C-alpha positions in Angstrom: 9.9 -5.9 4.7 7.9 -8.7 2.9 10.0 -11.5 1.3 8.9 -13.9 -1.5 10.5 -15.9 -4.4 10.3 -16.1 -8.1 8.9 -19.7 -9.0 10.0 -21.7 -11.9 7.3 -20.1 -14.2 9.2 -16.8 -13.5 6.3 -15.4 -11.5 6.9 -13.3 -8.4 5.4 -14.8 -5.4 4.6 -14.0 -1.7 2.7 -15.6 1.1 0.1 -13.1 2.4 -1.6 -13.5 5.7 -5.4 -13.1 5.5 -7.7 -13.0 8.6 -10.9 -15.3 8.3 -14.1 -14.1 10.1 -12.6 -15.5 13.5 -9.6 -13.3 13.3 -7.4 -16.1 12.5 -4.5 -15.6 9.9 -4.7 -17.9 6.9 -1.6 -18.1 4.7 -2.3 -17.6 1.1 0.1 -17.7 -1.7 -0.2 -14.8 -4.2 1.3 -13.8 -7.7 2.3 -10.2 -7.9 0.8 -8.8 -10.8 2.1 -5.2 -11.7 -0.6 -5.0 -14.6 -3.4 -5.3 -12.1 -4.3 -1.7 -10.5 -6.3 -3.2 -7.7 -5.4 -4.6 -4.3 -6.0 -8.4 -4.4 -8.1 -11.2 -6.1 -8.9 -14.4 -4.5 -11.3 -17.3 -5.8 -14.9 -17.1 -4.6 -14.4 -20.3 -2.7 -11.7 -19.1 -0.8 -13.6 -15.8 0.1 -16.3 -17.9 1.3 -14.0 -20.0 3.4 -12.5 -16.9 5.0 -16.0 -15.5 5.7 -15.3 -12.3 3.8 -17.7 -9.4 4.0 -19.4 -8.8 0.6 -19.1 -4.7 -0.3 -20.5 -4.4 -3.8 -20.3 -5.6 -7.5 -17.6 -3.7 -9.8 -16.6 -3.8 -13.1 -13.1 -4.4 -14.2 -11.0 -5.0 -17.4 -8.8 -8.0 -17.9 -5.6 -8.2 -19.7 -7.3 -9.3 -22.7 -9.5 -6.2 -23.0 -12.6 -7.8 -22.0 -14.7 -6.2 -19.4 -16.1 -8.4 -16.6 -18.1 -7.9 -13.5 -16.9 -9.1 -10.0 -18.1 -9.2 -6.5 -16.0 -7.2 -4.4 -15.3 -8.2 -0.6 -13.6 -6.6 2.3 -10.7 -8.6 3.9 -8.1 -7.9 6.5 -4.6 -8.8 5.6 -1.3 -8.6 7.5 0.9 -6.4 5.4 4.4 -5.6 6.6 3.6 -6.7 10.1 0.4 -4.5 10.4 -3.4 -5.0 9.8 -4.8 -3.6 6.7 -8.3 -3.6 5.3 -8.5 -4.0 1.5 -11.0 -4.7 -1.1 -10.7 -8.0 -2.9 -12.1 -9.1 -6.2 -13.6 -12.4 -6.5 -11.9 -14.1 -9.4 -11.9 -17.8 -10.1 -8.2 -17.9 -10.8 -4.7 -17.7 -9.3 -4.7 -15.2 -6.4 -3.2 -11.8 -7.6 -1.7 -9.0 -5.7 -1.9 -5.7 -7.4 -0.5 -2.4 -7.6 -2.8 -0.8 -5.1 -1.3 -3.0 -2.5 2.2 -2.1 -3.4 1.7 1.7 -3.3 4.3 3.6 -1.3 6.6 0.6 -1.4 9.7 -0.7 -3.4 9.4 -4.0 -5.2 12.7 -5.7 -6.1 12.7 -8.9 -8.0 15.4 -11.2 -9.0 13.9 -12.6 -12.2 15.6 -16.2 -12.1 13.8 -19.3 -10.8 14.2 -19.3 -7.1 15.1 -15.5 -7.3 14.3 -13.3 -4.3 11.2 -11.0 -4.2 11.6 -8.2 -1.8 8.8 -5.4 -0.8 10.0 -2.6 1.3 7.9 0.4 2.5 9.1 3.9 1.2 10.1 6.3 4.0 
């Protein structure tokens, strides 16, 4: 189980552990974005500090319908106690956790400031 909190702006948040190039876990606060179908976004500067491996340049559509190109990297995250390699889009904005990361999990949110966020694997 992964636990988080709903912040004062009613955004569901969790702290995700991301491994840097030396294998050390770095905590990163991320917003859960159910409108994002990818795994994760991180700012380019954060990806550089992690020493993330560049994979390719990909195209994506933002919520406003505009299409943008993003550099895509590979990182290892600790997800429900296990190492998991995921693709991360470099976006100069708050880190987002998307639906691909939540696949085969249940997401429960208590939508009040300070409310609980719980992510549990499906059997």
